[in-house]
C-alpha distance (Angstrom), angle and dihedral (degrees) to the residues before:
residue distance angle dihedral
M1 . . .
P2 3.83 . .
R3 3.82 117.9 .
L4 3.75 117.3 -104.9
P5 3.81 114.4 -104.1
W6 3.76 125.6 -120.6
R7 3.83 109.0 -118.4
V8 3.85 129.0 -165.1
A9 3.88 110.5 -107.9
K10 3.72 121.5 -165.0
L11 3.78 119.7 -155.8
V12 3.86 109.5 -123.5
E13 3.72 103.7 164.5
I14 3.81 142.2 20.0
R15 3.82 126.4 -161.6
Q16 3.76 124.1 -172.6
E17 3.87 112.0 -131.8
T18 3.79 104.0 168.8
A19 3.79 135.9 -13.6
T20 3.81 89.1 -83.8
A21 3.92 102.2 28.9
R22 3.74 136.2 67.1
T23 3.77 135.1 178.9
L24 3.90 111.6 -126.1
V25 3.80 116.8 -158.7
F26 3.85 112.7 -156.5
Q27 3.74 128.5 -165.7
I28 3.81 109.7 -146.1
P29 3.83 118.5 -176.5
G30 3.88 110.2 -139.2
W31 3.73 94.2 17.2
P32 3.92 106.6 168.3
G33 3.90 93.7 -148.4
H34 3.81 131.5 -111.7
L35 3.76 147.8 -133.7
A36 3.77 126.7 -115.2
G37 3.77 106.9 -93.4
Q38 3.79 97.5 33.7
H39 3.80 122.3 117.3
V40 3.79 138.1 -149.3
D41 3.86 137.0 -144.1
V42 3.75 116.5 -122.9
R43 3.87 118.1 -159.1
L44 3.71 129.1 -164.8
T45 3.76 123.6 -165.1
A46 3.77 126.1 -162.1
P47 3.82 124.7 -145.7
D48 3.74 89.9 -103.1
G49 3.79 91.9 57.1
Y50 3.80 97.8 -105.4
S51 3.79 108.3 138.3
T52 3.76 135.3 -177.8
E53 3.87 133.7 178.6
R54 3.76 143.7 -160.5
S55 3.77 137.7 -166.6
Y56 3.77 120.9 -116.1
S57 3.78 130.4 -177.8
V58 3.81 117.7 -122.4
A59 3.76 111.1 -112.8
A60 3.81 100.0 -158.4
P61 3.78 138.2 35.9
E62 3.69 124.4 -102.5
Q63 3.84 116.1 -49.6
G64 3.74 106.3 172.8
D65 4.00 105.6 -96.0
R66 3.83 93.3 -12.6
V67 3.92 119.9 107.4
E68 3.87 120.4 -176.2
L69 3.83 118.6 -156.3
T70 3.86 122.3 -177.8
V71 3.89 107.4 -151.4
E72 3.71 125.8 -169.4
L73 3.71 119.7 -155.0
V74 3.96 117.5 -106.7
P75 3.85 99.1 -169.3
D76 3.90 93.4 -148.7
G77 3.86 95.7 37.4
E78 3.80 126.0 118.2
V79 3.79 96.2 -137.2
S80 3.80 116.8 24.3
P81 3.91 94.1 58.8
Y82 3.79 88.2 54.9
L83 3.74 94.2 46.6
L84 3.85 95.0 47.7
E85 3.76 105.0 31.7
I86 3.91 106.5 29.8
L87 3.87 107.7 24.6
E88 3.71 114.4 93.4
V89 3.78 133.2 -169.9
G90 3.88 106.6 -79.2
D91 3.74 94.1 29.8
E92 3.83 117.4 116.8
V93 3.77 139.0 -138.1
E94 3.83 135.6 169.0
I95 3.64 123.5 -96.0
R96 3.88 130.5 -170.0
G97 3.84 125.1 -168.0
P98 2.79 165.9 -31.0
V99 3.78 98.9 -100.0
G100 3.74 130.1 -175.4
G101 3.77 138.1 36.6
W102 3.77 107.6 -166.2
F103 3.79 104.3 59.7
V104 3.84 95.4 55.9
W105 3.77 140.3 109.2
R106 3.65 122.6 -144.9
P107 3.86 123.1 -155.4
D108 3.68 94.9 -126.4
H109 3.81 90.9 66.2
T110 3.80 114.2 104.1
T111 3.79 98.2 178.4
P112 3.97 114.9 117.6
V113 3.86 109.5 -100.1
L114 3.80 132.2 -150.3
L115 3.90 115.6 -157.0
V116 3.72 118.1 -165.0
A117 3.71 119.5 -171.7
G118 3.71 136.3 -174.0
G119 3.81 113.9 -167.5
S120 3.78 114.7 -55.7
G121 3.74 87.5 2.1
V122 3.87 85.5 92.6
V123 3.72 90.3 75.9
P124 3.81 99.1 87.9
L125 3.72 91.1 33.9
M126 3.81 89.6 55.9
A127 3.93 85.9 53.5
M128 3.68 85.8 58.3
I129 3.91 95.1 50.8
R130 3.77 90.8 49.4
A131 3.73 91.1 45.3
R132 3.88 88.0 54.1
R133 3.79 90.0 48.9
A134 3.82 94.7 47.2
A135 3.90 91.5 49.0
G136 3.83 93.3 47.0
S137 3.82 89.1 -125.2
S138 3.78 120.0 174.3
A139 3.76 94.6 -159.2
P140 3.84 107.2 132.2
F141 3.86 112.4 -111.3
R142 3.77 129.2 -165.7
L143 3.80 122.9 -171.0
I144 3.87 122.3 -164.1
Y145 3.70 106.1 -172.1
S146 3.87 120.7 -168.1
V147 3.89 121.4 -165.7
R148 3.80 135.6 156.3
E149 3.80 95.7 -118.1
P150 3.88 137.4 0.9
D151 3.89 95.0 -103.9
Q152 3.86 90.3 60.3
R153 3.82 93.9 66.1
F154 3.83 111.9 118.5
Y155 3.83 121.5 -143.0
L156 3.81 90.1 14.2
D157 3.97 97.0 159.3
E158 3.80 93.1 46.5
L159 3.84 92.2 49.0
A160 3.66 92.8 44.7
N161 3.83 86.9 77.6
P162 3.73 102.7 40.1
D163 3.87 120.9 -162.2
P164 3.94 117.6 -105.6
G165 3.81 107.2 -82.0
L166 3.82 94.3 24.9
D167 3.88 116.4 110.7
I168 3.79 119.6 -170.3
A169 3.80 130.7 -163.7
Y170 3.62 123.6 178.5
L171 3.91 124.5 -151.4
F172 3.85 121.9 -162.0
T173 3.85 121.1 -156.6
R174 3.81 103.1 -171.3
K175 3.86 110.3 8.8
T176 3.78 131.4 20.4
P177 3.84 131.3 -160.1
D178 3.94 112.2 -96.7
G179 3.72 110.2 -78.6
W180 3.78 95.8 15.1
A181 3.80 111.7 158.5
R182 3.81 100.7 -146.2
P183 3.82 112.8 65.3
P184 3.79 119.6 -128.0
G185 3.79 112.4 -82.3
R186 3.81 144.9 115.9
I187 3.90 122.7 -70.5
T188 3.74 112.8 -74.0
Q189 3.80 136.0 -170.3
A190 3.85 90.6 -101.1
D191 3.75 89.7 58.0
L192 3.75 89.8 60.5
T193 3.79 99.3 42.7
G194 3.84 111.3 124.3
A195 3.73 137.4 163.7
S196 3.86 96.0 -100.9
T197 3.72 138.9 31.1
D198 3.81 91.9 -161.6
I199 3.82 94.2 102.1
D200 3.65 143.0 97.8
S201 3.73 116.4 -110.0
Y202 3.83 131.3 -155.7
V203 3.76 118.3 -169.2
C204 3.79 122.2 -174.5
G205 3.83 130.9 174.5
P206 3.77 145.8 76.8
T207 3.80 114.4 -17.2
G208 3.80 94.5 -105.0
F209 3.69 93.7 50.3
V210 3.71 95.3 46.6
E211 3.81 93.3 48.7
A212 3.95 90.8 47.5
A213 3.88 92.7 50.3
A214 3.78 95.7 44.3
D215 3.88 91.5 50.3
H216 3.81 88.4 49.3
L217 3.83 91.1 52.0
I218 3.84 92.2 48.1
A219 3.75 89.6 49.9
L220 3.81 91.7 51.6
G221 3.78 88.1 55.3
H222 3.97 104.2 -96.8
A223 3.79 112.7 147.5
P224 3.84 110.0 -107.3
D225 3.84 90.8 -135.8
R226 3.90 88.8 59.7
I227 3.87 93.3 52.6
R228 3.87 108.7 87.5
T229 3.78 117.0 -168.8
E230 3.76 138.7 -164.9
R231 3.76 120.1 -179.5
F232 3.84 138.9 178.7
G233 3.80 136.1 -160.3
P234 3.88 127.8 -121.2
T235 3.94 91.2 -71.8
G236 3.76 93.5 50.7
G237 3.88 86.4 -125.4
């Protein structure tokens, strides 16, 4: 299988998501398209020739030659501080992709879907939600989104008015909004209890979160081969 080529990607739009995260919209001539759930590699090259790269999930379905990435700042990282603090509209980076064929949702799927996100793991799941909307799909979707504190939620305005057939539940691990019924804490089996186990599940987030959520789902009777997981380490790379 031939290696995917690096393509020049021009930044054309920036959207602030939280105090430490932004969505970056790139225009990439010759982009071959992608599926919701896939990711790309971003490469930065210094004037002296030193280069470094990181992987980021795509945040929106295929839109011609436009690719959206939501990047959260890792203060001691090599790539995210440059993307969020230095890169400006009109600047260019290199992007390679799309990558991945397992952790994807296709618009022709009609099976009910459970999306379980931990922190910035919501990004590829948001691409699936947006792909569902763009396709006019009626497949039932349920999003369970865990973050430390309320102000760390991505896409808050968009998710405040969910599409028909999309159910959303937030979990907070450290601090909750005033009057929130569920106390702060990590995801539990009770948080994942639903009426049916005949669903496809997608779980994305830090390794510990993903392993705990997948174990809870299996304990509830979900078939392991219908639980698709994507995880990342401390740097989100």
